[in-house]
PATOR-144751 format. One record per residue: x, y, z of N, C-alpha, C in turn; residue in three letters. Coordinates in steps of 0.1 Angstrom, whole numbers, plus 5000, padded with zeros to 4 digits. Example, Ala and Ser with C-alpha at 12.3 -4.5 7.8 and 13.67 -1.06 7.14 Angstrom:
BEGIN
TORPA   n.xx   n.yy   n.zz   ca.xx   ca.yy   ca.zz   c.xx   c.yy   c.zz   type
TORPA   5132   4943   5078    5123    4955    5078   5132   4967   5078    ALA
TORPA   5128   4978   5071    5137    4989    5071   5129   5000   5079    SER
REM end
This chain:
BEGIN
TORPA   n.xx   n.yy   n.zz   ca.xx   ca.yy   ca.zz   c.xx   c.yy   c.zz   type
TORPA   4808   4912   5120    4814    4912    5134   4806   4920   5143    UNK
TORPA   4805   4916   5155    4798    4924    5165   4807   4926   5178    UNK
TORPA   4806   4937   5184    4813    4939    5196   4805   4934   5208    UNK
TORPA   4811   4935   5220    4804    4931    5232   4791   4939   5234    UNK
TORPA   4790   4951   5229    4778    4959    5231   4768   4957   5220    UNK
TORPA   4771   4948   5211    4761    4945    5200   4763   4954   5188    UNK
TORPA   4772   4964   5188    4775    4973    5177   4784   4965   5167    UNK
TORPA   4781   4967   5154    4789    4961    5144   4802   4968   5142    UNK
TORPA   4813   4961   5141    4826    4967    5138   4831   4962   5124    UNK
TORPA   4838   4971   5118    4843    4968    5104   4855   4959   5105    UNK
TORPA   4857   4950   5096    4869    4942    5095   4880   4951   5090    UNK
TORPA   4892   4948   5095    4904    4955    5090   4907   4952   5075    UNK
TORPA   4912   4962   5068    4917    4959    5055   4929   4950   5056    UNK
TORPA   4931   4942   5045    4943    4933    5045   4951   4937   5032    UNK
TORPA   4964   4937   5034    4973    4941    5023   4984   4931   5022    UNK
TORPA   4987   4926   5010    4998    4917    5008   5011   4923   5009    UNK
TORPA   5020   4917   5017    5034    4922    5018   5042   4915   5008    UNK
TORPA   5050   4923   5000    5058    4917    4990   5073   4922   4992    UNK
TORPA   5082   4916   4984    5096    4920    4985   5101   4929   4974    UNK
TORPA   5092   4931   4964    5096    4939    4952   5084   4945   4946    UNK
TORPA   5086   4955   4938    5075    4962    4931   5068   4952   4922    UNK
TORPA   5055   4952   4922    5046    4943    4914   5041   4950   4902    UNK
TORPA   5041   4942   4890    5036    4948    4878   5021   4949   4877    UNK
TORPA   5014   4943   4886    4999    4943    4884   4992   4949   4896    UNK
TORPA   4999   4957   4904    4993    4964    4916   5000   4977   4919    UNK
TORPA   4993   4985   4926    4999    4997    4932   5009   4992   4943    UNK
TORPA   5021   4996   4943    5030    4992    4954   5033   5004   4962    UNK
TORPA   5031   5002   4975    5034    5012    4985   5048   5007   4991    UNK
TORPA   5058   5015   4989    5072    5012    4993   5075   5021   5006    UNK
TORPA   5076   5014   5017    5078    5021    5030   5093   5019   5034    UNK
TORPA   5099   5029   5040    5113    5028    5045   5115   5037   5056    UNK
TORPA   5125   5034   5064    5129    5043    5075   5143   5047   5072    UNK
TORPA   5145   5061   5073    5159    5066    5071   5161   5078   5081    UNK
TORPA   5171   5086   5078    5174    5097    5087   5162   5107   5088    UNK
TORPA   5154   5107   5078    5142    5116    5078   5130   5110   5085    UNK
TORPA   5131   5098   5090    5120    5091    5097   5114   5081   5087    UNK
TORPA   5101   5078   5090    5094    5068    5082   5088   5075   5070    UNK
TORPA   5091   5071   5058    5086    5076    5045   5081   5065   5036    UNK
TORPA   5074   5070   5026    5068    5060    5017   5067   5067   5003    UNK
TORPA   5068   5058   4993    5066    5062    4979   5055   5053   4973    UNK
TORPA   5048   5058   4963    5037    5050    4957   5042   5047   4942    UNK
TORPA   5041   5035   4938    5045    5031    4925   5033   5027   4917    UNK
TORPA   5031   5033   4906    5020    5030    4896   5027   5023   4884    UNK
TORPA   5024   5010   4883    5031    5002    4872   5026   5005   4858    UNK
TORPA   5035   5008   4849    5031    5010    4835   5023   4999   4829    UNK
TORPA   5027   4987   4833    5021    4974    4828   5006   4974   4831    UNK
TORPA   5002   4981   4842    4987    4980    4846   4980   4993   4842    UNK
TORPA   4986   5001   4834    4980    5014    4830   4971   5014   4818    UNK
TORPA   4970   5002   4812    4962    5002    4800   4968   5010   4788    UNK
TORPA   4981   5011   4788    4988    5018    4777   4989   5033   4779    UNK
TORPA   4984   5038   4790    4985    5052    4793   4999   5057   4797    UNK
TORPA   5007   5048   4803    5020    5051    4808   5030   5042   4801    UNK
TORPA   5042   5048   4797    5052    5040    4791   5063   5036   4801    UNK
TORPA   5063   5042   4813    5072    5039    4824   5064   5038   4837    UNK
TORPA   5069   5030   4846    5064    5031    4860   5065   5045   4865    UNK
TORPA   5054   5049   4872    5055    5063    4878   5057   5061   4893    UNK
TORPA   5066   5068   4899    5070    5067    4913   5068   5081   4920    UNK
TORPA   5061   5082   4930    5059    5094    4937   5071   5098   4944    UNK
TORPA   5072   5111   4948    5083    5116    4956   5081   5110   4970    UNK
TORPA   5092   5108   4978    5090    5103    4992   5081   5113   5000    UNK
TORPA   5072   5107   5007    5062    5114    5016   5063   5108   5030    UNK
TORPA   5058   5115   5040    5056    5109    5053   5048   5096   5051    UNK
TORPA   5051   5085   5058    5046    5072    5056   5030   5072   5055    UNK
TORPA   5024   5079   5065    5009    5079    5065   5004   5086   5053    UNK
TORPA   5010   5097   5048    5005    5104    5036   5007   5095   5024    UNK
TORPA   5018   5087   5023    5020    5078    5012   5009   5067   5012    UNK
TORPA   5006   5062   5024    4996    5052    5025   4982   5057   5020    UNK
TORPA   4979   5069   5025    4966    5075    5020   4966   5078   5005    UNK
TORPA   4977   5082   5000    4978    5084    4985   4977   5071   4977    UNK
TORPA   4983   5061   4983    4981    5048    4976   4967   5043   4976    UNK
TORPA   4960   5045   4987    4946    5041    4987   4938   5049   4977    UNK
TORPA   4940   5062   4976    4932    5071    4967   4935   5066   4952    UNK
TORPA   4948   5064   4949    4952    5060    4936   4946   5047   4932    UNK
TORPA   4947   5037   4941    4942    5024    4939   4927   5024   4936    UNK
TORPA   4920   5032   4944    4905    5034    4942   4902   5040   4928    UNK
TORPA   4910   5050   4924    4908    5057    4912   4910   5048   4900    UNK
TORPA   4921   5040   4900    4925    5032    4889   4920   5017   4890    UNK
TORPA   4914   5014   4901    4908    5000    4903   4919   4989   4903    UNK
TORPA   4929   4992   4910    4940    4982    4912   4942   4978   4927    UNK
TORPA   4947   4967   4929    4950    4963    4943   4962   4970   4948    UNK
TORPA   4964   4971   4961    4976    4976    4967   4984   4965   4973    UNK
TORPA   4997   4965   4971    5006    4956    4978   5017   4965   4986    UNK
TORPA   5023   4960   4996    5032    4968    5004   5046   4961   5005    UNK
TORPA   5056   4969   5002    5070    4965    5004   5075   4973   5016    UNK
TORPA   5078   4966   5026    5081    4973    5039   5093   4966   5046    UNK
TORPA   5105   4967   5040    5117    4960    5046   5121   4965   5060    UNK
TORPA   5117   4977   5063    5121    4983    5076   5111   4983   5087    UNK
TORPA   5099   4976   5085    5089    4975    5095   5082   4988   5099    UNK
TORPA   5079   4996   5089    5073    5009    5091   5058   5008   5093    UNK
TORPA   5052   4998   5087    5037    4996    5087   5031   4997   5101    UNK
TORPA   5020   5004   5102    5013    5006    5114   5000   4997   5114    UNK
TORPA   4998   4990   5125    4987    4981    5126   4973   4988   5124    UNK
TORPA   4972   5000   5127    4959    5007    5125   4956   5009   5110    UNK
TORPA   4965   5007   5101    4963    5008    5087   4956   4996   5081    UNK
TORPA   4957   4985   5089    4952    4972    5084   4962   4961   5087    UNK
TORPA   4959   4949   5082    4967    4937    5084   4976   4935   5072    UNK
TORPA   4988   4932   5075    4997    4928    5064   4998   4912   5064    UNK
TORPA   4998   4906   5053    5000    4892    5052   5009   4888   5040    UNK
TORPA   5015   4877   5041    5023    4872    5030   5016   4861   5023    UNK
TORPA   5015   4861   5010    5009    4851    5002   5016   4838   5004    UNK
TORPA   5009   4827   5005    5016    4814    5005   5018   4809   4991    UNK
TORPA   5030   4805   4988    5033    4801    4974   5030   4787   4972    UNK
REM end
């Protein structure tokens, strides 16, 4: 991609939006409540190569911190990230959300 000035711009990251926690990906669960926009990160036991016996769920964090934590974890364990966002917390500057066509 190039901008009008000829400088190259990076493509936005794309994340699949899902309705439930996925067994084969890191799931970023976003929600809005009385504390504001928060998120939790779910590491599925099924994708841990036997290292985990149960899914691991982070404590609720501010949404942006949860997003950053999900990115770090996904990079460390080499898994994709999916997003469960029933309350519309996702920020466009984090990337593009899309729904997979069945």
